[in-house]
C-alpha positions as CSV (number, residue, x, y, z in Angstrom):
1,X,-4.4,-15.3,14.3
2,X,-0.9,-13.4,14.5
3,X,-1.9,-9.8,14.5
4,X,0.6,-8.6,11.1
5,X,1.9,-5.0,10.7
6,X,1.8,-3.4,6.6
7,X,4.6,-1.3,5.4
8,X,3.9,0.6,2.1
9,X,6.2,2.1,-0.8
10,X,9.5,1.1,-0.1
11,X,11.7,1.8,-2.9
12,X,14.3,-1.2,-3.7
13,X,16.7,0.5,-6.2
14,X,19.2,2.5,-3.6
15,X,19.5,5.2,-6.3
16,X,16.7,5.7,-8.6
17,X,17.6,7.3,-12.7
18,X,14.8,9.3,-13.1
19,X,10.7,9.5,-12.3
20,X,9.1,7.1,-13.1
21,X,11.4,4.9,-11.7
22,X,10.9,6.4,-8.6
23,X,7.1,6.1,-8.7
24,X,6.8,2.8,-10.0
25,X,9.5,0.5,-8.1
26,X,8.2,0.1,-5.0
27,X,7.1,-2.3,-3.0
28,X,4.7,-2.9,0.2
29,X,5.6,-5.9,2.6
30,X,2.4,-7.5,4.9
31,X,4.2,-8.8,8.2
32,X,3.5,-11.3,10.8
33,X,4.0,-10.5,14.1
34,X,5.7,-13.7,15.0
35,X,9.3,-14.8,13.7
36,X,11.5,-17.0,11.3
37,X,8.1,-16.2,8.8
38,X,8.1,-17.9,5.9
39,X,8.4,-15.1,3.0
40,X,6.1,-14.8,-1.1
41,X,7.3,-12.1,-3.3
42,X,4.4,-12.0,-5.4
43,X,4.8,-10.5,-8.8
44,X,1.4,-9.0,-10.2
45,X,-0.1,-9.7,-13.5
46,X,-1.2,-7.2,-16.5
47,X,1.0,-8.1,-19.5
48,X,3.3,-6.0,-18.4
49,X,1.9,-3.0,-19.9
50,X,-1.0,-2.3,-16.2
51,X,-1.1,-3.8,-12.8
52,X,-1.1,-2.5,-9.2
53,X,0.9,-4.5,-6.1
54,X,-1.2,-6.1,-4.5
55,X,-2.0,-8.3,-1.8
56,X,-3.9,-11.3,-2.5
57,X,-6.2,-12.8,-0.1
58,X,-5.6,-16.3,0.1
59,X,-2.0,-15.6,0.9
60,X,-3.2,-13.5,3.7
61,X,-2.4,-16.7,6.5
62,X,-0.6,-16.8,9.5
63,X,3.1,-17.7,9.6
64,X,3.2,-16.1,5.8
65,X,4.7,-12.8,5.0
66,X,3.8,-11.1,1.4
67,X,6.1,-8.6,-0.4
68,X,3.8,-7.6,-3.5
69,X,6.0,-5.9,-5.8
70,X,5.9,-2.6,-8.2
71,X,8.1,-2.1,-11.4
72,X,7.7,-0.3,-14.4
73,X,5.4,-1.0,-17.7
74,X,6.0,-0.6,-21.6
75,X,5.5,1.0,-23.6
76,X,7.9,3.0,-21.1
77,X,10.7,1.0,-21.3
78,X,11.5,-2.2,-22.5
79,X,10.2,-6.0,-21.4
80,X,14.4,-6.6,-20.1
81,X,13.4,-3.2,-17.5
82,X,10.9,-4.5,-16.0
83,X,12.6,-7.8,-15.5
84,X,15.7,-6.5,-14.3
85,X,12.9,-4.6,-12.0
86,X,11.7,-8.3,-10.5
87,X,15.7,-8.9,-9.8
88,X,16.0,-5.9,-7.7
89,X,13.0,-6.2,-5.8
90,X,13.6,-9.7,-5.2
91,X,17.4,-8.8,-3.7
92,X,15.8,-6.1,-1.8
93,X,13.8,-8.6,0.1
94,X,16.1,-10.8,-0.2
95,X,18.9,-9.1,2.1
96,X,16.7,-7.2,5.0
97,X,14.0,-9.9,5.3
98,X,15.4,-10.8,8.3
99,X,16.0,-7.3,9.7
100,X,12.1,-7.3,9.7
101,X,11.9,-11.1,11.2
102,X,11.7,-13.8,8.2
103,X,14.1,-16.8,7.4
104,X,15.6,-16.0,4.2
105,X,16.2,-19.5,3.5
106,X,12.4,-20.2,3.4
107,X,12.5,-18.0,0.7
108,X,9.3,-17.7,-2.3
109,X,8.6,-16.2,-5.7
110,X,5.8,-15.9,-7.6
111,X,3.0,-14.2,-9.6
112,X,0.4,-13.9,-12.2
113,X,0.3,-13.8,-15.5
114,X,3.4,-11.5,-16.2
115,X,4.0,-12.4,-12.9
116,X,4.8,-15.4,-13.3
117,X,6.9,-14.5,-16.2
118,X,8.8,-12.4,-14.4
119,X,9.2,-15.0,-11.6
120,X,10.6,-17.4,-13.5
121,X,12.8,-14.3,-15.6
122,X,14.2,-12.5,-13.1
123,X,15.5,-15.4,-11.5
124,X,16.5,-18.4,-13.8
125,X,18.4,-16.7,-16.1
126,X,21.4,-15.6,-14.4
127,X,21.8,-12.1,-15.4
128,X,19.3,-10.5,-13.7
129,X,20.6,-11.7,-10.2
130,X,24.4,-11.7,-10.8
131,X,25.0,-7.8,-10.4
132,X,23.1,-8.7,-6.4
133,X,25.7,-11.6,-5.5
134,X,22.3,-13.7,-5.9
135,X,21.3,-17.3,-7.9
136,X,18.3,-18.9,-8.7
137,X,19.5,-21.5,-5.8
138,X,19.4,-19.1,-3.2
139,X,15.5,-19.4,-3.2
140,X,13.3,-22.5,-1.7
141,X,10.8,-22.4,-5.2
142,X,9.1,-20.4,-7.6
143,X,5.8,-20.7,-8.1
144,X,4.0,-18.9,-11.2
145,X,0.6,-19.0,-11.9
146,X,-0.2,-18.9,-15.7
147,X,3.5,-17.3,-16.7
148,X,4.1,-17.5,-19.9
149,X,7.2,-19.9,-20.2
150,X,8.0,-18.9,-24.2
151,X,9.3,-15.4,-25.0
152,X,5.9,-12.5,-23.3
153,X,3.5,-11.7,-26.1
154,X,5.0,-7.9,-24.5
155,X,8.5,-8.6,-26.0
156,X,7.2,-10.1,-29.2
157,X,5.4,-6.9,-29.7
158,X,8.4,-5.1,-29.0
159,X,9.7,-7.2,-32.3
160,X,6.9,-6.2,-34.1
161,X,5.2,-10.1,-34.1
162,X,1.7,-11.8,-33.9
163,X,0.5,-13.6,-31.1
164,X,1.3,-17.1,-32.5
165,X,5.0,-16.0,-34.1
166,X,6.5,-18.1,-30.9
167,X,9.7,-17.9,-30.0
168,X,11.8,-19.1,-27.7
169,X,15.0,-16.3,-26.8
170,X,16.8,-14.4,-24.5
171,X,14.0,-13.7,-22.8
172,X,12.3,-16.8,-22.2
173,X,12.0,-18.7,-19.3
174,X,12.4,-21.9,-21.8
175,X,15.7,-20.9,-22.5
176,X,17.2,-21.3,-19.2
177,X,15.7,-24.8,-18.3
178,X,18.3,-27.0,-16.3
179,X,18.9,-29.3,-13.5
180,X,20.6,-27.1,-10.9
181,X,16.9,-25.1,-10.2
182,X,14.6,-25.3,-6.9
183,X,11.6,-27.0,-6.9
184,X,9.2,-25.4,-9.6
185,X,6.1,-25.6,-9.2
186,X,3.5,-24.4,-12.4
187,X,0.0,-23.5,-12.0
188,X,-2.7,-22.8,-15.0
189,X,-5.8,-22.5,-15.5
190,X,-8.0,-25.1,-17.7
191,X,-6.6,-25.7,-21.1
192,X,-9.3,-25.1,-22.9
193,X,-10.7,-21.7,-20.9
194,X,-6.9,-20.1,-20.9
195,X,-5.5,-17.4,-23.0
196,X,-3.9,-19.0,-26.0
197,X,-1.6,-21.7,-25.7
198,X,-1.0,-21.0,-21.9
199,X,-1.2,-24.3,-20.5
200,X,0.5,-26.2,-23.4
201,X,3.5,-23.3,-22.7
202,X,3.8,-24.4,-18.9
203,X,3.0,-28.2,-20.0
204,X,5.7,-28.4,-22.3
205,X,8.2,-26.8,-19.9
206,X,7.0,-29.0,-17.0
207,X,8.0,-32.0,-19.6
208,X,11.2,-30.7,-20.8
209,X,12.8,-30.0,-17.2
210,X,11.9,-33.5,-15.7
211,X,14.1,-34.5,-19.4
212,X,17.0,-32.6,-18.4
213,X,17.0,-34.1,-14.8
214,X,15.1,-31.1,-13.0
215,X,13.3,-33.8,-10.0
216,X,11.4,-30.9,-8.6
217,X,8.6,-30.1,-11.5
218,X,4.7,-30.1,-10.6
219,X,2.2,-29.3,-13.2
220,X,-1.3,-27.9,-11.7
221,X,-4.0,-27.8,-13.9
222,X,-7.5,-26.2,-12.8
223,X,-10.5,-27.3,-14.7
224,X,-13.1,-24.7,-15.0
225,X,-11.0,-22.0,-14.6
226,X,-9.9,-19.3,-17.1
227,X,-6.5,-17.4,-17.1
228,X,-8.4,-14.4,-14.7
229,X,-10.3,-16.5,-12.0
230,X,-7.2,-18.8,-11.9
231,X,-6.1,-16.8,-9.3
232,X,-8.2,-17.5,-5.9
233,X,-8.1,-21.6,-6.3
234,X,-4.2,-21.1,-7.1
235,X,-3.6,-18.9,-4.3
236,X,-4.9,-21.7,-2.1
237,X,-2.6,-24.0,-4.0
238,X,0.3,-22.0,-3.4
239,X,-0.1,-20.9,-0.1
240,X,-0.8,-24.4,0.9
241,X,2.7,-24.7,-0.9
242,X,4.4,-23.3,1.0
243,X,3.4,-23.6,4.6
244,X,4.4,-27.7,3.7
245,X,7.9,-26.8,3.6
246,X,10.5,-27.3,6.7
């Protein structure tokens, strides 16, 4: 078993603008002692209103680095700022991971629930990575767990909409589907146990990506698991999928 090193509370903005950005915009690194390792950037869930950075236990394996990210939360900021923070964190890790021994050609992005939504929005919507000279094709794969693919419910709340007011606008990953995306592995809980429409959102995104000609799109439903407890088996699938890449 390889040894690991943990580095905590690294700021990913070089010039934070206020106390809240200083407080929240930090990440932790879980780094193998080996070199040329694969990296997973991991965004926590919590509806974009709560949650803390963490290392999922099933990802703490040999040859994998996990980068746990905090971001600012609603209602202190708008959802767009949550996405901007996520992109800034991804860019920081991509630019710095080789310093710690990682291989930036083996760079994966994932998260659960709100973290799954941020996985997609911060990468698929090109305006968020563009300021850093990056695009979604810099990454090996996106693996969101139970992420919104329509406009996030917290973004809809900002517009005074109900949960059942379904929209797909510029804050929806579905708005940005196209052929030129890396592999995308969509993982959800049981369609009968998930949050409102979550499986169906992901199934629709899977289908529409296929229709656009995106070949490496995958969808996995976890029978018997609800939105919360799908994380444990979901991260097993995530780790195995990441380790399968050459």
